[in-house]
N, C-alpha and C positions, 0 to 999 in steps of 0.2 A: 247254208253258207255262213250266215251271221254267227251261228253257234260255233262253227269251225274257226272263224276268225277270233272269237272271244275266248275259246278254251283250247281246242285241239291244236290249231295252227301255232299259237305261241309256244306250246309245249314242244311241238315238232321243231320249231326254230331254235329253241334253247338246247334241245337234245342234239341237234345237228352240229351246233357249235362245240358242244362237249366232246363229240366223237370226231369232229372235223370231217363230217360227211353229210349225206343228205337223208332226210326222213320223209316218207310219204305214208299217210294214214288214209285208208279207204273204209267205207262201210260195207255191209254184206252184199250190196249191189255193185260194188266196184267203183262207187263215186268217191272222188277224192275229197276228204274232209280236212286234211291237213297236209301241207307241202312246205317244207322249209325254204324252198326256192320260189314259192308262190306261183308256180308255172301252170300246174294242172288243177288248181282249186275248182271244184264244181264239175270237172270232167270225169268221164268214165274211163278208168284205167284198166286195161286188159293185158297187162304184162304177165308173162308166163308164171313168174315166181309168185305174183299176187294171186293169180287164179289158183295155184296149188295151195296157197295159204288159206284162201277162202273155202277150199275143200277140206281144210283141217290139217294140212300137212306143212310142216316147217320146211322151207326150201332155201338152198344156198347154191350159188353159182358164181363163176368168174367170167368176165368179159374183157375184151381188148378193143378199145375205141380209138379211132384215129386221133381224136381231139384230146381225150383224157387219159389214154393209156389203159393199164390194167385196173379193173374195178371189181370189188367183191360185193355181191348182192346177197342180202339175208332177208327173207320174208317169213314172218311168223303170224299165225292166226291169233285173233283176239277172241277168246272163248269165255262166254258168260253162261253159267248154268248149263254146261255141256252143249251150248249152241255157239256156232261161229257167228259173231256179230260184226266182224270186220277183219282187217289185216294191217300190218305195218311192214313197210319195206325200208331197209337200211342199205345205203350204198356208200362204200368207203374205198378210197384209193389205196392200192397196194403196190404202187409203182416202185417205192423205195425198196421193198423186199425183193422184187424181181431184179432191180438194178444191182443190189448187193450180191445176190446169188449168181447173176450173170457175170459180175465182176470177178468173183472167185473162179468161176468156170473158165473165163477168158484168161486169167493169170495162169492157170494150170495148162491151158492149151498153148499159150505162148512159151511156157517153160519146156513143154514137150517138143514144140517146133524148134526152139533154140538147140535143144539137145540133139535132135535129129540132124540139124544143119552142121553142128559141131562134129558129130561122128562122121558125117558124109565128107567133110573137109579133110579130116584125118585119114579117112579111107583113101581119098584121092592122092594124098601126099605119100603115104606109106603102103600103098596097095601091093607093092612088090614083095614085101617081107612081113607084113602085119595083117594079112587078110583074115586069118583065123581069129585073132583077138577082136578085130573090128566086127567081124560077123557076130560074135557073142554080144558085143555092145549093141549092135543094131537090133538083134533079136530081143534084148531086154527093153530097149527104147520103144520098139514097136508094141511090146506088151504094156509099157507105161502109157503110150498113146491111147491104148484101149482101156485104161483105167486100172491096170493090174500093177500094183506097186510092191508085190511080194517077190518078184524076180530079183536075182542078184547076178552080177558079172563075176565069173570065175576065170582068173588068169594065173597060170602056174609058172610064168616066166619071172625072171628077176630083174627086169628092166623097168622103164618108165610106165609100161602098160600095167604092171602090177600096182604101182602107186596110183595110177589113174583109176584102176578098178576099185581100190580101197576108197578113194575120194568119191567115186561115182556111186558106190554102194551106200556110203554115208549120206549122199544127196538123196538117193531113193528112200532111205529110211526117214529122212526129214520130210520128203514129199508125202510119204505114207502117213506120217504123223499129221501133216497139214490136212491131208484128205480126210483122215478120221475126224479131226477137229472141225473141218468144214461140214461134214455130215452131221456130227453131233450138234454143231451150232444151228444148222437148219432145223434139226429136230427140236432143239431147245427153243428157238425163236417161234417155231410153229406152235409148240406147247404154250409158250408165254403169251402169244397172240390169241390163241384159241381160248385160254382161260378167262381173260377179261371180257372177250366177246360173248362167251357163254354166260358169264355173270351178268353182263348188261342185258342179254336176252331174258334171263330168268327174272331179273329185277323189273324189267319193263312189263313182262307178263304178269308178275305179281301186282304191279301198280295198276295194270288194266283190270285186274280182278277185284281191286279194292271197292267195297260197297260203302265205306265210311267217307264222310266229308271232312275229316280231321286234317287240316292243312299240315300239321306236324308229321303225320305219317307220310304224306307225299314228299315233304321236304327231306325226311330221312332216306326215303328210297332214292330221291334224286341226288342226294349227297353220296350215296353208295355208287350210283351210276357214274357220277363225276369222278369218284376215286378210281374206279375201274378204267375210265377213259384216260385219267392221268397216268395210270400204270401202262396203258397201251402207248401213250405218247412218250413215256420215258424210254421204252424199248426202242422206238423209232428215233428218238433224239440221240441215243447212244450210237446207233448205226450211222446217223448223219454226222455225228462228231468224228467218227472214224474216217468217213469220206472226206471231210474238211481237212483233217490232219494229214491225209495222204497227198494233198495237193502239193506239187513241187514248189510253187511260189506262194505259199500261204503267208499272208500279211499279218504280222503281229502288231497290235496297237500299243506300243510301249509308252508308258507315262509313269512319272514319279508316283509311287503308291506307298501309303503308310501301312506296312504289313501288320502292325499291332491292331489297327482298326479293322483291317480285313479279316483277321483271325477272330476278333470279337464278334463280328457280324456272322461269320460262319458257325462259330460255336453256339451262338444264340439260336441260329436257324436249326441246328441239329440237336439241340437239347431235348425237344419233345420226342424225337426218335429214341434218344437214349433213355429218357424217363419211362417210356413204354416198357422197357426191359429192366427198369430199376438199376440202370447203369449210371455211375457218377462220371460226368463229362467235365473235366477240369482244364482250365487254361492258365498257363504260366508265362507271362511276358517278362522275360529277364532283361531285355534291352528294348530301346526304341529304335526301330529300323525302317528306313525309307530307301527303296531301290526302284529301278526302272523295270517294270514287268507289264505284260498284258494282263491287267487285273481280272478281267472276266475269265480268261482261259486258266490262269494260275489258280483262281478261286475254284474252278471246276475240278482241277487236279487235287487240290487240298480236300475238297468235299468228298471226292471219290475215296481218298485214303482214309479219312475219318469214318465215313459210312462203312467202309469195309471193316474197320476195327470194331465198330459197334455191332455189326452183323455177327462177327465171329467171337464176340465176348459173351459169356454166359450171364444170365440174370444175376444182378447184384454185383457185377464186376465193375471195373474202373478203366476209363480211357483218359490219358493225360496228353495234352497238346502244349508243347513248349516252343518258345521262340528265342534264339540266341545267335550270335555270330561266332565264326571260327576262321580266322585268317581271312581269305578272300570270299568266304562262303557265308551266306545267310541260311541258317538251318532251321527248318520247321520239323520238330520231332513229334511223332505220334506213337505213343506207347500204350499198350493194352495188356491185360492179364487174362487173355482169352485162351482159345484152344491151341494156338500155335500152328506153325507150318512145318511139315516134315522136311528133313534135310534135302531129300531128292526133289522136293517141290520148289525150293528156293530159286533154282535156276530157270524155272518155267513160269513163275507167278505173273510175269509181265507179258507172257505170250497171249496173243488174242485167243479168246474163247476157252482159255485154260481154266479148269476148275479142279481144285485139290480134292475135294470131297463132293462128288456129283450129287449124292443124295441130300447132303446138308445144303449145298448151294441151291438146289431146286426149292428146298423148304424156305431158305432165307430170301430167295428171289434173286433177280439179276441174270445177266447173260454171260458173265465171265469177261466183260469188256472194260469194266471200270478201271482196273489197275493198268491195263494196256494203254488206255486213253491218258491216264495220269502220267505214265512214264513218257509218252510221246510229247505231251505238253511241256514237261520239265526239260526234256532233251532239246526242244525247240528254244528254250530259254538258256541253252548252253549249260544246263545243270544235269544232275542225276539223282536217282533215288537208291538208297542203300537199305538193306533189310537184315535184321538179326531176329532169330526166332528159336524158341525151344518148345517142343510138344508139351502141352499141359501147363505151360508157364506164361505164354504170351509172345507178342511180337513187338518189334520197334522198327518204324519206318523213318528214315532220315531224308527229308526233301531238301536237297542242297541246290541253292541258286546263287550264282556269282553276284557279288556286290557291284561289280563294274562290267555289266554286259556290253560287249562290243557290237554295236549296231552296224 
């Protein structure tokens, strides 16, 4: 027990903070040598996942608890010289993922219900002379309720029903696009979450297999684990940001903000990211501007835009950030000489989960939420974001915020 307190348990506690979860370490007899919550130290732990790990099998499972909600369990064996000497159990809350997925499902369900009620009402009013067109609508809506968004309403009349059919078909196409984006988003998030978790598992196993006592090696491994944990947290933070921005009565903490200083802080923060790709990140402060904004949220929007410019600019490229005013607008211009955006993608870049080049986006990281979050934040400040781009020459984002926001 004293050895666990001196060595194993402190590592378990630190690791649990990094992943925002719980870590339990047992020896080959199932006796707990490390518990980040200090609840089971010294006790024999007979959890199913631990027993599988002690038998040499990596085990994962999800549970739903009344008190904690959905929890992911990952148990891995600790193997030294082909012998299982213990096991580690990680438990991480995945409530946020379930909430977001359920929220998307609920929205689609409500849309289907509203459509069904709308068609039912029209059928009641015009049942005498419009039964056939309405039956076609009802048939398609029933297919939509079952998840089929490929059906279309065909109306050959030249009255309002034909116009309604065109509008309805356009709505179905939009819903089909949203459904595809939802499925793609769930797949992307699953991939993004699985990647850091797998890396953490691999790094922790490698750490357990280290025979050397060099503290620098342990520090290097722990820094890698912390980086993967940060990556996991970034994904969750973006999802939480979307949830916050969707609140009808979101409170913005307006205060006079010196935009010049804010941009200097942001650029200094992002320079290491640019330097990794040998990109020149330059700041041009053409005027001194102070306006009322929620500094934390507007900073998040600007960071998302600049990070996006850095991600899609080739090594050795250049990203310029400029500040100036134009009429009633404070304008923050972000200009890069990167890969550019196709013309047909300009109308969709602020859509949630939209990715112009899925292969490149996966390589550069992210979930396709950054620009959507930035656009919503600027819109909440009664502003807008305009984009100009040419393939192979780069893009320019104009973040426009009014100088006199009406509170």
